[in-house]
C-alpha positions, 0 to 999 in steps of 0.5 A: 489434534482435531481439525476443529481445535486447530480452526478454533485456535486460529479463530481465537488468535484472530479475535485476540489480534482484533481485540488487542489492536481495536480495543486495547490499541496495542501496537500491531507488532506486539499484537501480532506477536502475542497472537502468534504465541497464543496460537502456538500454545493453544494448538499444543506446541512447545515454547521452544518450537514456537520461539524457533518458528517465530524467530525464523519468520521474523528474521527471514521476513525482515532480511528479505524486505527490511532494507527495501522498506527503509529506502522507500520510506526515506525516498518518500520523505525526500519527495514530500519535503522537496515539493516534488509531489506538488510539482507532479500534481501541477504537471498532471493538471496542466494536461487534464484542465480544470473541467476534469480537475477531479481526474487530474487529482485522482491521477496525481494520487495514483502516482504520488501514493506509490512512494508517499504515505496517503496521509502525508500526501493528502495533507500536502495536496489538499491545498491544491485541491481546495484552490482548484475547487474554488477556481473551477466551482467544482464540489470540494466533495468531488475533489476530496474523493478523487484525491483521497481514493486515487491515493488509496488505490495505489497505496493498497496495490503498488509497491514500494508502498509498505502494504503491498511490498510487505505482502509481496515479500511474505508470499515471495511474489515477483516484485516487478510483476506485482508492480505491473499488475498492481498498477493495471488493477489500480486503474479501474479501481481509481476510475470507479472512485472518480465516477462515484465521487462526481455523484456524491459531489453533486449530492453533498456539494460544498466549496472551501471556505475563503479563509482556508483557500486564500494563499499569499502568492507574492514572489518572495513567499513563492516556494521553489519547486523541482522540475517535472523530470526531477519530480517523476524520475525517482518513481518512474526510473526504479519502476522501469528498471524493475519491470525491465528486469522482469522482462529480461528474465522471461523464459524466452530471454528477449534480451538474450544472455549478453551484457544487456541482460546482466546490466538489466538483471543487476540494476533491476534488483529491487534494492538497487533500483530503489536505491537509484530512485533514492539518489535521484530523490536526494538530488531533487531535494538538494536542488531545492534546499542546497544549504541543508547540511542535516538532511542525511543526519540522525535528526534530519529527513533521513533519520526521521523517515527511518523512525517510521520505517523501523515500525513498519519493518517490525510490523511486517516482520511480526506478520511473517513470524505469525505465518511461520508459527501457523505452519507448525499446525496441520492447517494445510491438511485441514484446508485441503480436506475442507476445500477439496473440489471447491474453487474459492482460492482468491476468496480466502485471502480476500475475506481475511483482508476485508475483515481486518481492514474493517475491524482494525482500520489499517489496510497494511495490517489487514493485507499482512495478516491475510498474507500471513494466513495465506502463506501456509496454504499457497500450494493447497489453493493453487497459487504456487506459480509466479503469476499465482503468487501475484494474484494471491497478493492482489487478492489480499490487497483487494480485501484490504480496501474495505471498509474505509471508515472512522477507525482509520487515521487517513479518514480523519486526515481527509476530513480535517484537511479537506473541510468535509463534515464527518457526517458526510465523510461517513456517508461517502467513503465507506461506500466508495471503498467497498466499490473499490474493493469489489472492482479490485476483486473482479479484476483479480477474478479476471486475471485468475481466469486468464493466467491460472 
């Protein structure tokens, strides 16, 4: 089969995916499935081969990261419902003070979005942002941008958030290294949002309405919140355990190969570390709501969170299946010939992620699609090393930052809960998301120059 025909089949399958998700509003799982089968048929493979590849890809991907997504989703729901996210926010603001309240909110978003979905976290924390805006006189535009784009940064780059977690799973990147480098790249990505947010805050200044921010502070209505330690522990302890395992498994074996090595190697396993975080989050929740006997039931927080996790797992699995079907073609040979002598490795997944985020409105779907397209090309593009896979994952995520606009549910969550007018939101968030994307890409370039 000619290279032109294979490339045309890929282009048409992507176009079909965009049409199904954007125009038809079809669920991403079915859109990815249909696109995978379309590519397989269009590129001349038998249904038997397509079904076999699809099943292997779906099952293999879900087996690898399905339980991780489930644990992370339940943990996030517990932290949200217990008030731990609010405690984290208040603790950080005590350090930054009101003058730099936007920095405090951005840092809050940076941490909270690791276990909690962006939209839920913004709804939870927007009343705090409004109160700070009113009390300090800082523009609510600045506050909303700092919080939203701080959430946006780690949501796109740091597992166990589903998008980066899924991409790491599809590409087979070391999760501890992904977390470490994802958190590092998230820092400049968050900083650019803070700086630009202050500029837009002056240009589009407004304060929250009185009736929105007034809150009854009576003691009888004051919600009990968990302690800062119990709030941060479910996030920081799993991260620490996974990073410790990564360090202990370095070729130099800094901890040796004794009992300490075996302990860190066991506790740092992704599932074990996250399960420890889940247990801590559960006790955090029970410290606030000790009488809740339904939290772990089908109709409780566990059950409701797993309903969300189920959809995420299926979307991720379909992304892995799409990648496996793509492997049926001679795509690797085509790309090898096409890109021979041209060093544009990280641009490939970056562009794919950017196209899908802009067209579909889902950074997660954009990243998963980019990773699915990239997986058959890992060797060709020079990412076939542990650090190379991490850089490839970050490149997918960098593209997934742009463009944040009205086809994203989170966009409307920010608009509706912050009180910002839609016309202002359209003027600020797309620009900031593009800047975040470019800063993330620059960081990936630097990492590539250093390590590859």
